N, C-alpha and C positions, 0 to 999 in steps of 0.2 A: 438639051432638056434636063431639068433638074428633077431626078427621079424621087426626091423627097419633098417636092414642093407642097404637096398636100399636108404632109406631116408637119412641115415648118409652119404652115398656116395654123394648124391645130395648136402647136406649141405657142404661137404668138397669141392666139385666142385665150389659151389658158392663162398666159401672163396678164392680159388685160382683165380677165375675170378676177384674178388674184388681187390686182390693184384695186379695182372697183369694190370687191366685197370687203376688203380691209378698210377702204375708206369709209364705207357704210357702217362697219362695225366699230370703227374708231380704235380698234386694237387688233393684235395678231402678229404674225411672223412672216414678213415679205421675203427677206433675204434667202432663207433656205427653202422657201417655196419656189421662187423664181429660178434657183440654180438647178432644180430637178425637172424642169419642164420637158426637156427632150427625152429624158429616160422614161418619164411617166407616159409620154406620148407614144414612144416606141412599144412599151409594154402593153398599153391598153388599146392601141389602135393597129397593132401589127402582130404582136407576139402572143399574147395570152389567149387561151382557149376559154372564153367567158361568154355569158349571155345576160345582158341587162334585164331581160324579161324573166330570167330565172336566177336571181342573185344567190340563191341557196342551193343551186344545182350541185349535186354531190361530187361530180367528177370534174368540176371547173378547176382551172389553175387558181392558185391563191396569191394575194399580195398583202404584205404586212408593212405598213409605214411605221417602222420602229421609231424613227425620230418624229414622234406624233405631233410635236408643235408645228411641223410643216403641213398641218391638216389642210389649209387652203388649196394647195396643189392637188391633193387627193380629191377634195370636193369638186374642184374645177373639172378634173378629168372624168370623174363619175357623171357629172351633170352633162358634160359634152358627150359622153358615151350613151347617155339616155337612161341612167339608173333613176333619175328624178328630175323634175322640171328645173330649168336654169334659174328660174325666178326664186327658187329656195336659196340661191347663193346670197340674196339680199338679207337673209335672215341670220347670217353667220354671227355666232356668239350671243344671239338674243335669247332670252328666257322662253323655254318650251320649243325652241327651234330644233330641227333634227341635226343641225350642223353646230356642234359645240366646238369649244376651243381645241379639243383633242378628239380623235376619231372614237366613235361610239358604235360598236357592232350591233347593239340592240336598237339603235335609233336611226341608223342611216343605211339604206339599201346599198349594197356593194362594198361596205366596209367589212373585211374579213376578220379583223381583230382590233379590240379596243387597245389603244396605246397612249403613251404619255410619259410614264416613268421610264427613264432611259434604260435601254437594254432589254426590258421585259418583252417587247415585241419580237425581238430577235429570238429570244427563247421560245416564244410561242410558235414562231415560224419553224424552228427546229422540230417542235412537237408535231406540227402538221406534216412535215416531210417524213418524219419517222413513222407517223400513223399511215401515211401513204405506202410507205415500203412494207409495213406489216400487213396491210390489207391488200397488197398487190395491185394498188391503184396507179394509174399512168399520169395523173396530174402533176404539175410542177409547182413548186412554191418559190415566190420571189419575195425579197424583203429589201428594205432600204434603211441603212444606218447613217447617222450623221458623225461629223468629226469629233465633237465633244462627247458623243455617246460612247465611242470606242475607248474613252478613258475609264469607263465603268468596268468593275471586275466581273460583273454578271455577263458581260459580252464574251469574255475569255473562257468562262466556264462553259457557255453555250458553244463557243467555237471548238473547244475540246470535245464536247459531245457529238457535234455534227461530224467531225472528223473520225471519231471512234466508231460511229454507226454507219460511216461511209455514205453519207446522205448526198448522193450525186444527183438527186432530184431537187436540190436546193441551190438557188442562185441568189447571192446577196450583192446589192450595190452599195458601195461607200460613197456618199455624195461628199467628195473631198475638195471642199472650197477653202480650207485652211484657217477658217474663222469659227469662233464660238461666241457665246453671249458676252464674255468679258474681254475678248480680244483674239489675237492670233494664237493658234494651238501651240506653236512653238514657244510662246511666252508663258501661256497658262499651265500647260502640261504637255510636253513635246511627245507626239505619237510616232515620230519617225524612229527607225525605218519601218513604216507601216506595212509595206509589202513583205518584208523579211519576217515580221512578226506573224503574219497570217501563214506564210510558208512554213514557219517553224511549228505552227499548230496543225499542220497536215492538210492545208487547203490549196486548191488550184487557184493561182493568183493571176489576175489579168489587169493591166493598166491601160486606161483609154482616156481620150478627150470626151468628157461627158456631154458635150454639146454637139458632137459629131455623130450623125445617124449611122454612117458607114461603120464606124468604130463600135457603136453601141450594139448594132446587129451582129457584126462579126464576133464580138465578145459573148453575146448571148448563144450564138450557134456553137462556139467553142465550149461553152459551159455545158450545153445539152449533149455534146459529143464526148465529154470527159466522164469516165466511169471510175467509181471507187472512191471518189472524194468530192466534197462540196466545192463550189466555186464562189470566190469573191471578186467582184469587178470594181476595182478602185478607179472611180471616175473623177478626173480632174475637172472641177467646175468653178464658175465664178459666182460668188454669192451676190444675189441682186441682179443676176444676168438680164440684160435687155433694157435696164433703165439706168441711164448714165449716172445719176446722182446716188444711186443705191449700190452700184457695182463695187465689190470689194470693200464695202464699208460696214464695219462692225455695228455702227449706229443703227443700221437697218435690220438687225437681227430680229428685234421684236417691237418695232414701232410702225404705226399705221400712217400712211400718207394723208396730209390734209387736202382740202379741195384744190388748192393751187398746185400742189405737188402731184396730186392725181391727174389733173389736166395735162401737165407736162409729161408725166410718165405715159399716159394713154396716147398722146401725140407722138412720142418717140416710138411707140409700139405699133404705130400705123394708123392711129385714129380710133374713133368709136366703133364698136361692133353692134 
């Protein structure tokens, strides 16, 4: 028996929702949304202490999508969790919609931080974790970074701060798919050895397969049991995961599928939902 069968169904549903909403919007970022589905499913449907009926509950765990351009995966998981009706997904990037191209904490229930400018979400996550420490709160803060994002100086300033203040209530995922908007990381601005860099900044570093639920949950548990330092989980993923013509293709960083491509993608993901 597959103990993660239900979670795999949810991850597949998220992928279909991402494809459908981008097709309707005619714009958006599929690649880095599809690569993050298992991590988001694990956090929102197994790990995080949250209540969709009380999105501003003070003691909830927090999540910050620092790579804000991957907003479709955040919207898909929030809708699936019940923060707002799934019909809202059809309004992605429309004028006056609650679902803009980047997350808006003032407009979308369940969004803990507005993000978009690379690195700023990570800094805000550090602030949330530090505030929790200072106020003796038990909540945990989770954040997700992208490969191109860790080329930003602000990320390393925040990394120093988190280690300095021993923010062991902070767990960060790096969605490490090896691509960014203009090509491969190694060609644009090589970020390797990424694990050694984080170790040098005083972080607990874990490397996993970001599509394997066993490894995701083991890493989260390890991070929760690590005291005195923050944790980064470097998750090896595939950009465009689940759709054959999008997988590992930089062309799908920020292009929406047309009707024919959407039909093929949904069929590959198991058909209409």
